[in-house]
N, C-alpha and C positions, 0 to 999 in steps of 0.2 A: 521756270524753275530755275534759280544759279545754280552754278557750280558746285559752289561749298554744300547747298542743302540736297541738291540730287546726289552728291558723292561721285561724281565722275571722275575725280581723278584715282579714285579707290580700285582695288583687283574687281573684276566682275564675278559676281558671285550666283545671279540668278538673271538668265535671259529668257523670256517670253515673247515668242514673235506671233502676232496673226492667231492667237489661240482661240478656236471655237470648240465648244463642246456642249452635246444635246445630249439628255438624261430624260428618259422615259418618255421620248416623241416634244421634248420642248427645248428649245433652246435656250441653255443656261450662260453660258458665255459666249460673246458674241466678237471675233475678231481683236482683243485684246492685245496690248502689247508693253511690258515693262522691263526694265533693267532695276537690279538691286545691285549695290555695291557693298562690299566689306567695310563693317562697321556702323552699316545704317541700322535704325531703330526705326521699322515701318510697322504703322497701324494700317491695319485693314478692318476696312468698316463700310457696313451697308445694310439696308435690311433684312429681315427671313427672306431666303429665297434668292438672295441676290447674285450667289454664285460664290461666296466667300470659301464654303468649304469644299466647292468642286474644282477652285483654282487650288486647295493645299494637296488635294488629292492627286492632281496633276502634276505637281510641283514634287509629290512624293513617287509618284511611277505607279499610281493605283489607278486611275484612270488615262485611257488613252483619248488625244482628241480627235474628231472630225477632219479637223483643219490646225495647220500651224506648227508652231515647234517649243518646246522646252527644254531649256540646258541647264544643267548644273553643275557649275565647275568647268563648264565647258562641255559635258558629256549627258547623255540621257540620263532622266531621274533613275535613281535606283540602280545604276551603272557597276559594274565592279570598280571603277576608276573614282567614284564619288561615295563607296560602300564607307558608312560609319561618320561622313563628315557632316550627316545632316540628321539632327538631333527633332524629333515630334513630341512634343507633349501634348495630347489630347485632354480635354476636360476631364474624361472619366479616368485621368492616371492619378487623380488625387482619390478616388471613389476605392480604397481597398476592402476587401472582404474583411468583416469582422474577427474572424478566427484566424487570420494572419499576423502571428507576431513577429517581427522583424526589428532590427534596431534602423536610427537613421542610417549609418553608416552601409549597414545589411544591403537596405535599401538603394542607396548609391552606387553599391558595388554590384547590383545586378546591370548597372552601365556599361561594365568593362567586360560582362561574360561574352562570349562568341561560341560560335560553332566549334572553334578550336579547344576552348578550355571550360564549356558548361557543365559536362559530364562529371570531370573531375574538381572542379572548383578552385583550381590552382591558378594562381595568379603569380606573375612576373613581380619583382622589386618595382619593377618601373609602372605596371597597373598600379599596386597599391600607393604608389606615390601619386598617383594620379587621382585615387579615390581621394586621397588626404587634402590634396590641391583642391576638388573640386567643393569638398566640405567646407573648405576656408572661402571659396569663392562665395559660396551662397550663404557664409555667416552662420552654419549650424556645427563648429567644431567641438563647441563647448554641450553640445548636446548629442555626438555622437552616437553614444551607447544607451540612447533613451529608447525606448518602443515609440514606433511610428502612430499609435492610438493614442499618445499621449499629447500628440502635436495640435496648436491651432490651426486652424486655414491656412493663415499664411505661412507658417512654418513648414506644412505639408506640401504646399505649392514649391517652396524654396526646395525642399527634398527631392520631389521630381526634376525640378531644373538640373539638379546635382547631377540627378542619375546622367540626364543627356550630357553633361559636360564630361561625366566620367568617360564615357564613349567618344571622347575626343571630338565632337560635333563641333564643327565653325559655324554651321547655318542652324539656328534653332527655330521652329514653328511652334507658335503657343496659341491654344484655341481657349478663349475664354479663362486666361487663367485669373482673373478679378472675382469669378464668381463665387460667393461663399467666402469672402476675404475681409475681415473688419477694414474700418479706414485707416488706422495706423499701420495696419501689416500691408494693404493696400500699397500707401506711402513707399514704405520701407523696401516692397517688391520692385516697383517702378524703379526707384532709384537703384536697386540691383541690376534689373535689367540696363538701363544707361550706363551704369558702370561696366557690365561686360562687353557693350559695344565699345566704349570710349576706352577700357584701359586693358581690356583683355583681347581686342580685335574680334570678337564674336558678330554676328550677323544675325538680326532677329526681326521676324513679323510677327506681330500679334494681332490675334483676331479678336474682337471685343465689341462688346454693344454699348460699353461704358464711353460713351465719345467725350463725355467731361474727363476722364482721366487718360483717354487717346492721346487728346489735345494738350495736355499737361507735360507728358511723358516721352512721347515719341517726336523722332527727328522728320519725320515725314508721313503723308497721310494720304491713301490710296481709297477713294471711294469706291464702290461698285454695286452696281445694279445692272446685271448683262453684261454692259460694256462700263469701261473706267468712266465716271462722271467727275473727277477730279483725282488729282494726283500729282503732289507737290509738297512744298514744306508745311509744317503743322501750321504756323502763324498765318498762311495764305489762304486756310480752309473757310469757304463762304459761310456765312451767319446760315441759323437755322431757315431763315424765310428764303434765301436763293438757294439753299439745299433742295427744300421743298419745290422750287421751280424747278431744277435740275428734275426732280421726278417726276414734272407734272401735275405737281399737287397746287391746287387753288387755295386762297384764305379764304373762306367760306363767308368771312363777314366783309369781305373787301365790295367796293361799289360795284366793280364788275362783276362779280360772282350773283351778288345780289340783282342786277339788272336780269343776269341769264336767266336766274331762279325765276323772277318774276316773268320775263316774257314767256318760259318754259309753262306757266301755270297759264299763262293767257292762251298760247296756243293750245293746251289741252282743253281749255274750257271752251275752246270755239269749235271742237271736233265733234 
């Protein structure tokens, strides 16, 4: 991987070293190491059960590894020294109850509430300005006073990202942000994320099953399945056939596979 594509000249935001995690008796992550630096937009991909969610939970400090280390901004996850610097936007973040009626601005305002001010709802001028800045960054200033129930899927996804930005998050983790978003809104959202990295110094890891969208938008792809099968610039991602080979999946129509099937049938017939 080139220095430019890996971001090796930027500030180290995430450092994972020799990480292994077992869940329900199964090895989900096996001895993985990864560095992510400021300004990178990283797509985290892989099949169901490949360990993507497990890795995110370890970064958030919600899962403890059996082996290895995770450092976020040079400290253990969820420590006081990086509190508020990591924004987590789960897929369920856009699934608001039908009986909740709040405006876009009020939703984003939730990102500024903490243990010191949530009981009284008082926000300093600085925090109020941060809310307006977050609204502007996600392109929702004109509809700040609109009820979130009236938003499209893409607009709502922007709003929950704005909520993370209002918390001063420098490192944003997104879980399937493109689900339920139409084509035009999807492209707009991906441009927003790219802009946050390039022009605002944010660092983003996006978990997605939409490999086509990931390859069009992210700077770097990490393909995970137990271990890291690929980690490099987006343009270097192997094609689908090569990815299948990495996973040990053979083309059932290939000559070698047909020969193996024939041999198996012959052997079974001779039993």
